DRENPA-3360 file (N, C-alpha, C; in nm, 2 decimals, always signed):
BEGIN
1 = MCSVIDDC = +3.45/-1.49/+0.71/+3.32/-1.47/+0.77/+3.31/-1.56/+0.89 ~ +3.24/-1.52/+0.99/+3.22/-1.60/+1.11/+3.08/-1.57/+1.17 ~ +3.04/-1.65/+1.26/+2.91/-1.64/+1.32/+2.92/-1.63/+1.47 ~ +2.83/-1.56/+1.54/+2.83/-1.54/+1.68/+2.69/-1.57/+1.73 ~ +2.67/-1.65/+1.83/+2.54/-1.67/+1.88/+2.53/-1.61/+2.02 ~ +2.44/-1.51/+2.04/+2.41/-1.45/+2.17/+2.30/-1.53/+2.24 ~ +2.29/-1.52/+2.37/+2.19/-1.60/+2.44/+2.07/-1.52/+2.48 ~ +2.07/-1.39/+2.47/+1.95/-1.31/+2.51/+1.95/-1.17/+2.44;
9 = PIRLEFRT = +1.87/-1.15/+2.33/+1.78/-1.25/+2.27/+1.86/-1.35/+2.18 ~ +1.80/-1.46/+2.15/+1.87/-1.55/+2.06/+1.89/-1.49/+1.93 ~ +2.01/-1.49/+1.87/+2.04/-1.43/+1.74/+2.17/-1.49/+1.68 ~ +2.17/-1.49/+1.55/+2.29/-1.54/+1.48/+2.34/-1.43/+1.40 ~ +2.47/-1.40/+1.42/+2.53/-1.28/+1.34/+2.63/-1.33/+1.25 ~ +2.63/-1.27/+1.12/+2.73/-1.30/+1.02/+2.82/-1.18/+1.01 ~ +2.95/-1.20/+1.02/+3.04/-1.08/+1.02/+3.15/-1.10/+0.91 ~ +3.20/-0.99/+0.86/+3.31/-0.99/+0.77/+3.43/-0.91/+0.82;
17 = RENTGAGV = +3.55/-0.95/+0.77/+3.66/-0.87/+0.80/+3.72/-0.82/+0.67 ~ +3.71/-0.69/+0.64/+3.76/-0.64/+0.51/+3.91/-0.60/+0.52 ~ +3.98/-0.63/+0.42/+4.12/-0.58/+0.42/+4.13/-0.44/+0.38 ~ +4.22/-0.36/+0.46/+4.23/-0.22/+0.44/+4.32/-0.19/+0.32 ~ +4.39/-0.29/+0.26/+4.48/-0.26/+0.15/+4.63/-0.25/+0.20 ~ +4.64/-0.25/+0.33/+4.78/-0.24/+0.39/+4.81/-0.37/+0.47 ~ +4.73/-0.47/+0.44/+4.76/-0.60/+0.50/+4.70/-0.61/+0.64 ~ +4.62/-0.51/+0.68/+4.56/-0.51/+0.81/+4.41/-0.51/+0.80;
25 = GNPLTTRM = +4.34/-0.61/+0.86/+4.20/-0.61/+0.85/+4.12/-0.52/+0.94 ~ +4.01/-0.47/+0.89/+3.93/-0.38/+0.97/+3.86/-0.47/+1.08 ~ +3.81/-0.41/+1.19/+3.74/-0.48/+1.29/+3.62/-0.55/+1.22 ~ +3.58/-0.66/+1.29/+3.47/-0.74/+1.23/+3.34/-0.65/+1.21 ~ +3.28/-0.66/+1.10/+3.16/-0.58/+1.06/+3.05/-0.67/+1.04 ~ +2.94/-0.65/+1.12/+2.82/-0.73/+1.11/+2.75/-0.70/+0.98 ~ +2.72/-0.80/+0.90/+2.65/-0.78/+0.77/+2.51/-0.84/+0.77 ~ +2.48/-0.93/+0.86/+2.35/-1.00/+0.86/+2.32/-1.05/+1.00;
33 = IIRGDGNI = +2.20/-1.04/+1.05/+2.15/-1.09/+1.18/+2.02/-1.17/+1.16 ~ +2.02/-1.29/+1.21/+1.90/-1.36/+1.22/+1.86/-1.37/+1.37 ~ +1.74/-1.32/+1.40/+1.70/-1.31/+1.54/+1.61/-1.42/+1.58 ~ +1.59/-1.44/+1.71/+1.50/-1.55/+1.75/+1.36/-1.53/+1.72 ~ +1.32/-1.40/+1.69/+1.18/-1.38/+1.65/+1.16/-1.40/+1.50 ~ +1.26/-1.45/+1.43/+1.25/-1.48/+1.29/+1.29/-1.37/+1.20 ~ +1.31/-1.25/+1.25/+1.35/-1.13/+1.17/+1.49/-1.15/+1.12 ~ +1.51/-1.11/+0.99/+1.64/-1.12/+0.93/+1.68/-0.98/+0.88;
41 = YMGNPTDE = +1.79/-0.93/+0.93/+1.85/-0.80/+0.90/+1.97/-0.81/+0.81 ~ +1.97/-0.75/+0.69/+2.08/-0.75/+0.60/+2.13/-0.61/+0.57 ~ +2.27/-0.60/+0.54/+2.32/-0.48/+0.50/+2.40/-0.41/+0.61 ~ +2.33/-0.32/+0.69/+2.40/-0.25/+0.80/+2.31/-0.26/+0.92 ~ +2.32/-0.37/+0.99/+2.24/-0.40/+1.11/+2.26/-0.30/+1.22 ~ +2.36/-0.21/+1.21/+2.37/-0.11/+1.32/+2.24/-0.02/+1.32 ~ +2.17/-0.02/+1.21/+2.04/+0.05/+1.20/+1.92/-0.05/+1.23 ~ +1.95/-0.15/+1.30/+1.85/-0.26/+1.33/+1.72/-0.20/+1.38;
49 = VPPGKVPP = +1.61/-0.24/+1.32/+1.48/-0.19/+1.36/+1.44/-0.25/+1.50 ~ +1.39/-0.17/+1.59/+1.35/-0.23/+1.72/+1.24/-0.33/+1.70 ~ +1.24/-0.44/+1.78/+1.15/-0.55/+1.77/+1.00/-0.51/+1.75 ~ +0.96/-0.41/+1.82/+0.82/-0.37/+1.82/+0.78/-0.30/+1.69 ~ +0.87/-0.26/+1.61/+0.84/-0.18/+1.49/+0.81/-0.27/+1.37 ~ +0.84/-0.40/+1.37/+0.81/-0.48/+1.25/+0.76/-0.62/+1.31 ~ +0.67/-0.68/+1.23/+0.62/-0.81/+1.27/+0.73/-0.92/+1.27 ~ +0.72/-1.02/+1.35/+0.81/-1.13/+1.35/+0.82/-1.19/+1.21;
57 = TSLIIDDG = +0.94/-1.26/+1.18/+0.97/-1.32/+1.06/+0.97/-1.23/+0.94 ~ +1.02/-1.10/+0.96/+1.03/-1.00/+0.86/+1.17/-1.00/+0.80 ~ +1.18/-0.96/+0.68/+1.31/-0.94/+0.61/+1.34/-0.79/+0.59 ~ +1.45/-0.74/+0.65/+1.48/-0.60/+0.64/+1.62/-0.59/+0.57 ~ +1.62/-0.51/+0.46/+1.74/-0.49/+0.39/+1.77/-0.34/+0.40 ~ +1.88/-0.31/+0.48/+1.92/-0.17/+0.50/+2.02/-0.12/+0.40 ~ +1.98/-0.01/+0.34/+2.07/+0.06/+0.24/+2.11/-0.03/+0.13 ~ +2.01/-0.12/+0.08/+2.04/-0.21/-0.03/+1.92/-0.22/-0.12;
65 = VLCVDDGG = +1.93/-0.33/-0.21/+1.82/-0.35/-0.30/+1.78/-0.50/-0.29 ~ +1.66/-0.53/-0.34/+1.61/-0.66/-0.36/+1.60/-0.69/-0.51 ~ +1.67/-0.79/-0.55/+1.67/-0.83/-0.69/+1.62/-0.97/-0.71 ~ +1.51/-0.99/-0.78/+1.45/-1.12/-0.81/+1.46/-1.14/-0.96 ~ +1.55/-1.23/-1.00/+1.58/-1.25/-1.14/+1.55/-1.39/-1.19 ~ +1.53/-1.41/-1.32/+1.50/-1.54/-1.38/+1.61/-1.60/-1.45 ~ +1.73/-1.54/-1.43/+1.85/-1.59/-1.50/+1.89/-1.51/-1.62 ~ +1.81/-1.41/-1.66/+1.84/-1.32/-1.77/+1.92/-1.20/-1.73;
73 = DNCDNAVR = +1.95/-1.11/-1.83/+2.03/-1.00/-1.80/+1.94/-0.88/-1.77 ~ +1.87/-0.88/-1.66/+1.78/-0.77/-1.63/+1.81/-0.71/-1.49 ~ +1.73/-0.75/-1.39/+1.75/-0.68/-1.26/+1.89/-0.70/-1.20 ~ +1.96/-0.81/-1.24/+2.09/-0.83/-1.18/+2.19/-0.74/-1.25 ~ +2.15/-0.68/-1.36/+2.24/-0.58/-1.43/+2.19/-0.44/-1.42 ~ +2.09/-0.42/-1.33/+2.02/-0.29/-1.32/+2.12/-0.19/-1.25 ~ +2.08/-0.06/-1.24/+2.16/+0.04/-1.17/+2.17/+0.00/-1.03 ~ +2.06/-0.06/-0.97/+2.06/-0.10/-0.83/+2.07/+0.02/-0.74;
81 = TQGSIYAE = +1.97/+0.10/-0.74/+1.97/+0.22/-0.65/+1.91/+0.17/-0.51 ~ +1.98/+0.21/-0.41/+1.94/+0.17/-0.27/+1.79/+0.20/-0.25 ~ +1.73/+0.10/-0.18/+1.59/+0.12/-0.15/+1.49/+0.07/-0.26 ~ +1.54/+0.01/-0.37/+1.46/-0.03/-0.48/+1.44/-0.18/-0.49 ~ +1.34/-0.22/-0.55/+1.31/-0.36/-0.58/+1.31/-0.38/-0.73 ~ +1.40/-0.48/-0.77/+1.40/-0.51/-0.91/+1.36/-0.65/-0.93 ~ +1.27/-0.68/-1.03/+1.21/-0.81/-1.05/+1.17/-0.83/-1.19 ~ +1.17/-0.95/-1.24/+1.12/-0.98/-1.37/+0.97/-0.97/-1.38;
89 = HTAVTEMD = +0.90/-1.02/-1.28/+0.76/-1.01/-1.28/+0.71/-0.99/-1.14 ~ +0.59/-0.95/-1.13/+0.52/-0.94/-0.99/+0.38/-1.00/-1.00 ~ +0.34/-1.06/-0.89/+0.20/-1.11/-0.89/+0.15/-1.09/-0.75 ~ +0.03/-1.03/-0.74/-0.03/-1.01/-0.61/-0.17/-1.07/-0.61 ~ -0.22/-1.10/-0.49/-0.35/-1.17/-0.49/-0.47/-1.07/-0.50 ~ -0.46/-0.96/-0.43/-0.57/-0.86/-0.43/-0.58/-0.78/-0.56 ~ -0.69/-0.71/-0.58/-0.72/-0.67/-0.71/-0.71/-0.52/-0.74 ~ -0.66/-0.43/-0.64/-0.66/-0.29/-0.68/-0.53/-0.23/-0.63;
97 = LAENYPTK = -0.50/-0.11/-0.68/-0.39/-0.02/-0.65/-0.45/+0.09/-0.57 ~ -0.39/+0.12/-0.45/-0.44/+0.22/-0.36/-0.33/+0.31/-0.31 ~ -0.37/+0.43/-0.26/-0.28/+0.52/-0.20/-0.33/+0.57/-0.07 ~ -0.23/+0.59/+0.02/-0.27/+0.64/+0.16/-0.30/+0.79/+0.15 ~ -0.41/+0.83/+0.21/-0.44/+0.97/+0.22/-0.48/+1.00/+0.36 ~ -0.44/+1.12/+0.41/-0.48/+1.16/+0.55/-0.63/+1.20/+0.55 ~ -0.69/+1.19/+0.66/-0.83/+1.23/+0.67/-0.87/+1.27/+0.81 ~ -0.96/+1.36/+0.82/-1.02/+1.40/+0.95/-1.15/+1.33/+0.97;
105 = DTTLEPGD = -1.20/+1.26/+0.87/-1.33/+1.19/+0.87/-1.32/+1.05/+0.93 ~ -1.36/+1.04/+1.06/-1.35/+0.91/+1.13/-1.46/+0.81/+1.09 ~ -1.55/+0.85/+1.00/-1.66/+0.77/+0.97/-1.63/+0.68/+0.84 ~ -1.52/+0.71/+0.77/-1.49/+0.64/+0.65/-1.47/+0.49/+0.67 ~ -1.51/+0.41/+0.58/-1.49/+0.27/+0.58/-1.49/+0.21/+0.44 ~ -1.44/+0.09/+0.42/-1.42/+0.04/+0.29/-1.55/+0.04/+0.21 ~ -1.54/+0.08/+0.08/-1.66/+0.09/+0.00/-1.72/+0.23/-0.02 ~ -1.68/+0.32/+0.07/-1.73/+0.46/+0.07/-1.66/+0.53/-0.05;
113 = LVALDLKN = -1.74/+0.61/-0.12/-1.68/+0.71/-0.22/-1.62/+0.82/-0.14 ~ -1.51/+0.87/-0.18/-1.44/+0.98/-0.11/-1.41/+1.10/-0.21 ~ -1.40/+1.21/-0.14/-1.38/+1.34/-0.21/-1.27/+1.42/-0.14 ~ -1.22/+1.52/-0.21/-1.12/+1.61/-0.15/-1.19/+1.69/-0.03 ~ -1.11/+1.71/+0.07/-1.16/+1.79/+0.19/-1.11/+1.93/+0.16 ~ -1.20/+2.02/+0.12/-1.17/+2.15/+0.08/-1.11/+2.24/+0.19 ~ -1.14/+2.20/+0.32/-1.09/+2.28/+0.43/-0.95/+2.23/+0.47 ~ -0.91/+2.11/+0.43/-0.78/+2.06/+0.47/-0.70/+2.01/+0.34;
121 = PVFVQKAQ = -0.61/+2.08/+0.28/-0.54/+2.04/+0.16/-0.48/+1.90/+0.18 ~ -0.49/+1.82/+0.07/-0.44/+1.69/+0.06/-0.53/+1.59/+0.13 ~ -0.61/+1.63/+0.23/-0.70/+1.54/+0.30/-0.82/+1.50/+0.22 ~ -0.88/+1.39/+0.26/-1.00/+1.34/+0.19/-1.11/+1.32/+0.30 ~ -1.23/+1.31/+0.25/-1.35/+1.29/+0.34/-1.45/+1.21/+0.26 ~ -1.56/+1.17/+0.33/-1.67/+1.10/+0.26/-1.73/+1.19/+0.16 ~ -1.75/+1.13/+0.04/-1.80/+1.21/-0.07/-1.94/+1.26/-0.05 ~ -1.96/+1.39/-0.09/-2.09/+1.45/-0.08/-2.11/+1.55/-0.19;
129 = KNLPLIGV = -2.22/+1.60/-0.21/-2.25/+1.69/-0.33/-2.16/+1.81/-0.33 ~ -2.11/+1.84/-0.45/-2.03/+1.96/-0.47/-1.89/+1.95/-0.42 ~ -1.84/+1.83/-0.39/-1.70/+1.81/-0.35/-1.64/+1.73/-0.46 ~ -1.51/+1.75/-0.49/-1.44/+1.68/-0.60/-1.42/+1.53/-0.57 ~ -1.49/+1.45/-0.64/-1.48/+1.30/-0.62/-1.35/+1.25/-0.67 ~ -1.28/+1.17/-0.58/-1.15/+1.12/-0.63/-1.13/+0.97/-0.62 ~ -1.22/+0.89/-0.56/-1.21/+0.75/-0.55/-1.29/+0.68/-0.45 ~ -1.25/+0.56/-0.41/-1.33/+0.47/-0.32/-1.23/+0.42/-0.22;
137 = VSANPGIL = -1.28/+0.40/-0.09/-1.20/+0.35/+0.01/-1.18/+0.20/-0.01 ~ -1.05/+0.15/-0.02/-1.02/+0.01/-0.04/-1.00/-0.06/+0.09 ~ -1.04/-0.19/+0.09/-1.03/-0.27/+0.21/-0.89/-0.33/+0.22 ~ -0.84/-0.38/+0.11/-0.72/-0.46/+0.12/-0.65/-0.46/-0.02 ~ -0.58/-0.34/-0.05/-0.53/-0.33/-0.19/-0.41/-0.43/-0.21 ~ -0.39/-0.46/-0.34/-0.28/-0.55/-0.37/-0.15/-0.47/-0.37 ~ -0.15/-0.34/-0.40/-0.04/-0.25/-0.40/-0.08/-0.12/-0.33 ~ +0.00/-0.08/-0.23/-0.03/+0.04/-0.16/+0.08/+0.14/-0.17;
145 = LGGFADEE = +0.05/+0.26/-0.21/+0.15/+0.37/-0.23/+0.13/+0.47/-0.11 ~ +0.24/+0.54/-0.08/+0.24/+0.65/+0.02/+0.22/+0.60/+0.16 ~ +0.33/+0.61/+0.24/+0.33/+0.56/+0.37/+0.29/+0.67/+0.47 ~ +0.33/+0.79/+0.45/+0.32/+0.90/+0.54/+0.38/+0.87/+0.68 ~ +0.49/+0.79/+0.67/+0.55/+0.74/+0.80/+0.62/+0.85/+0.87 ~ +0.70/+0.93/+0.80/+0.79/+1.03/+0.86/+0.76/+1.17/+0.80 ~ +0.64/+1.19/+0.76/+0.61/+1.32/+0.70/+0.51/+1.39/+0.79 ~ +0.47/+1.51/+0.74/+0.38/+1.60/+0.82/+0.25/+1.53/+0.85;
153 = FSNETRVL = +0.21/+1.42/+0.78/+0.08/+1.36/+0.81/+0.10/+1.24/+0.90 ~ +0.22/+1.22/+0.96/+0.24/+1.09/+1.03/+0.15/+1.07/+1.15 ~ +0.10/+1.18/+1.21/+0.01/+1.16/+1.32/-0.14/+1.17/+1.28 ~ -0.17/+1.17/+1.15/-0.31/+1.18/+1.11/-0.36/+1.04/+1.08 ~ -0.49/+1.03/+1.09/-0.56/+0.91/+1.05/-0.54/+0.89/+0.90 ~ -0.52/+0.77/+0.85/-0.50/+0.74/+0.71/-0.61/+0.65/+0.66 ~ -0.64/+0.67/+0.53/-0.74/+0.59/+0.46/-0.68/+0.55/+0.33 ~ -0.71/+0.42/+0.28/-0.66/+0.37/+0.16/-0.76/+0.40/+0.05;
161 = VSLAGRVL = -0.72/+0.49/-0.05/-0.81/+0.53/-0.16/-0.76/+0.45/-0.29 ~ -0.86/+0.38/-0.34/-0.83/+0.30/-0.46/-0.81/+0.39/-0.58 ~ -0.70/+0.36/-0.66/-0.67/+0.44/-0.78/-0.70/+0.37/-0.91 ~ -0.69/+0.24/-0.90/-0.71/+0.15/-1.02/-0.74/+0.01/-0.98 ~ -0.81/-0.06/-1.07/-0.84/-0.20/-1.05/-0.98/-0.22/-1.00 ~ -1.01/-0.34/-0.94/-1.15/-0.37/-0.90/-1.16/-0.35/-0.75 ~ -1.27/-0.29/-0.70/-1.29/-0.27/-0.56/-1.44/-0.27/-0.53 ~ -1.48/-0.32/-0.41/-1.62/-0.32/-0.37/-1.66/-0.17/-0.34;
169 = VKVSPENG = -1.78/-0.14/-0.39/-1.83/+0.00/-0.37/-1.97/-0.01/-0.32 ~ -2.00/+0.08/-0.22/-2.14/+0.09/-0.17/-2.23/+0.15/-0.27 ~ -2.34/+0.09/-0.30/-2.43/+0.14/-0.40/-2.58/+0.15/-0.34 ~ -2.66/+0.23/-0.41/-2.80/+0.24/-0.38/-2.88/+0.23/-0.51 ~ -3.01/+0.18/-0.50/-3.09/+0.17/-0.62/-3.16/+0.30/-0.65 ~ -3.12/+0.41/-0.59/-3.18/+0.54/-0.60/-3.21/+0.58/-0.74 ~ -3.12/+0.55/-0.83/-3.13/+0.59/-0.97/-3.18/+0.48/-1.06 ~ -3.23/+0.37/-1.00/-3.28/+0.26/-1.07/-3.18/+0.14/-1.07;
177 = PIAVGDRI = -3.21/+0.03/-1.12/-3.12/-0.09/-1.11/-2.99/-0.06/-1.18 ~ -2.88/-0.12/-1.13/-2.75/-0.10/-1.19/-2.72/-0.23/-1.27 ~ -2.68/-0.21/-1.40/-2.64/-0.31/-1.49/-2.49/-0.32/-1.50 ~ -2.44/-0.43/-1.54/-2.30/-0.44/-1.57/-2.26/-0.34/-1.68 ~ -2.16/-0.26/-1.66/-2.12/-0.16/-1.75/-2.17/-0.02/-1.72 ~ -2.27/-0.01/-1.63/-2.31/+0.12/-1.59/-2.20/+0.20/-1.52 ~ -2.19/+0.33/-1.55/-2.10/+0.41/-1.47/-2.17/+0.44/-1.33 ~ -2.08/+0.46/-1.23/-2.13/+0.48/-1.09/-2.09/+0.62/-1.05;
185 = MLSSTPGV = -2.20/+0.69/-1.01/-2.18/+0.83/-0.95/-2.22/+0.84/-0.81 ~ -2.21/+0.95/-0.74/-2.25/+0.97/-0.61/-2.40/+0.98/-0.60 ~ -2.46/+0.91/-0.50/-2.60/+0.93/-0.48/-2.63/+1.04/-0.38 ~ -2.75/+1.06/-0.34/-2.78/+1.16/-0.24/-2.73/+1.13/-0.10 ~ -2.69/+1.00/-0.08/-2.64/+0.96/+0.05/-2.49/+0.97/+0.04 ~ -2.43/+1.05/+0.13/-2.28/+1.07/+0.13/-2.21/+0.93/+0.13 ~ -2.11/+0.92/+0.04/-2.03/+0.80/+0.04/-2.08/+0.68/-0.04 ~ -2.21/+0.69/-0.08/-2.28/+0.58/-0.15/-2.30/+0.61/-0.30;
193 = GMKATGES = -2.27/+0.52/-0.39/-2.29/+0.54/-0.53/-2.42/+0.49/-0.58 ~ -2.45/+0.53/-0.71/-2.57/+0.48/-0.78/-2.54/+0.49/-0.93 ~ -2.64/+0.44/-1.00/-2.62/+0.44/-1.15/-2.61/+0.58/-1.20 ~ -2.52/+0.61/-1.28/-2.49/+0.75/-1.33/-2.58/+0.79/-1.44 ~ -2.61/+0.92/-1.44/-2.69/+0.98/-1.55/-2.62/+1.12/-1.57 ~ -2.64/+1.17/-1.69/-2.59/+1.30/-1.72/-2.44/+1.31/-1.73 ~ -2.39/+1.42/-1.69/-2.24/+1.45/-1.70/-2.18/+1.45/-1.56 ~ -2.24/+1.40/-1.46/-2.18/+1.40/-1.32/-2.06/+1.32/-1.32;
201 = PTVGLALQ = -1.96/+1.36/-1.23/-1.84/+1.28/-1.21/-1.87/+1.13/-1.17 ~ -1.80/+1.04/-1.22/-1.82/+0.90/-1.18/-1.69/+0.84/-1.14 ~ -1.70/+0.73/-1.06/-1.58/+0.66/-1.01/-1.53/+0.54/-1.10 ~ -1.63/+0.49/-1.18/-1.59/+0.37/-1.25/-1.71/+0.30/-1.31 ~ -1.68/+0.17/-1.36/-1.78/+0.09/-1.43/-1.82/-0.02/-1.34 ~ -1.96/-0.05/-1.33/-2.01/-0.16/-1.26/-1.97/-0.29/-1.32 ~ -1.91/-0.38/-1.24/-1.88/-0.51/-1.29/-1.98/-0.62/-1.25 ~ -2.08/-0.57/-1.17/-2.18/-0.66/-1.12/-2.31/-0.58/-1.12;
209 = PYNKEGFG = -2.43/-0.65/-1.14/-2.56/-0.58/-1.14/-2.60/-0.56/-0.99 ~ -2.69/-0.47/-0.98/-2.75/-0.45/-0.84/-2.90/-0.41/-0.86 ~ -2.99/-0.49/-0.81/-3.13/-0.47/-0.83/-3.21/-0.51/-0.70 ~ -3.16/-0.45/-0.59/-3.22/-0.48/-0.46/-3.27/-0.35/-0.39 ~ -3.35/-0.37/-0.29/-3.38/-0.25/-0.21/-3.27/-0.22/-0.11 ~ -3.26/-0.09/-0.08/-3.16/-0.05/+0.02/-3.02/-0.06/-0.03 ~ -2.92/-0.03/+0.06/-2.78/-0.03/+0.02/-2.72/-0.16/+0.00 ~ -2.62/-0.17/-0.08/-2.54/-0.30/-0.10/-2.41/-0.26/-0.15;
217 = EILVFINL = -2.34/-0.37/-0.19/-2.20/-0.35/-0.25/-2.19/-0.43/-0.38 ~ -2.12/-0.37/-0.47/-2.08/-0.44/-0.60/-1.94/-0.41/-0.63 ~ -1.88/-0.50/-0.71/-1.75/-0.47/-0.77/-1.75/-0.37/-0.88 ~ -1.66/-0.27/-0.87/-1.65/-0.17/-0.97/-1.51/-0.16/-1.02 ~ -1.50/-0.14/-1.15/-1.36/-0.11/-1.21/-1.34/+0.04/-1.19 ~ -1.24/+0.07/-1.12/-1.21/+0.22/-1.09/-1.16/+0.28/-1.22 ~ -1.23/+0.39/-1.26/-1.20/+0.46/-1.38/-1.27/+0.60/-1.37 ~ -1.20/+0.69/-1.30/-1.26/+0.82/-1.27/-1.29/+0.90/-1.40;
225 = R = -1.40/+0.96/-1.41/-1.43/+1.04/-1.52/-1.52/+1.16/-1.48;
% end
């Protein structure tokens, strides 16, 4: 293994020479690059991501896996399928699990209740009466699913829809004060929730009370019903 330092841009390369089995080594193969912007590329740096595509100080593993083990016989003995992360445990700061959905609705913002857009399959829009309710717009989910990076929705506006966990939800006192444990349904105002009554679809359970005039926000445990 050897290293090479280039002067523009600054970078440190780690290369290997593998034996062909006939006593002759293959040409040097770059296996790792540390660039001046702090980005680290591992695996096959010939697929190096252009600088503008990732933030500085990123770690990129090409055609490989990330294994975080505690010394036991778990992720280090896994099948290790390329593109996978194996770990003993995970911990994230934020409180909900969300998924990217495409939308034509440019008015959506965190806390809005969302529904399926019946005119555009897979798309969502601000929830309103007689549309299938599916969740709430998340501001900063702990886990995000669905990138739509190279798919048919790559040029569409994306919105983060919370699927599980705790998230702030816009609410109204329209149906009376909200108590902890009340289920939250759509109010007469598109995208805004209220205390649920009857058999209407609900997005979850109130974790905080609300007894104020006008609109506000409370934490809700997402649990569609």
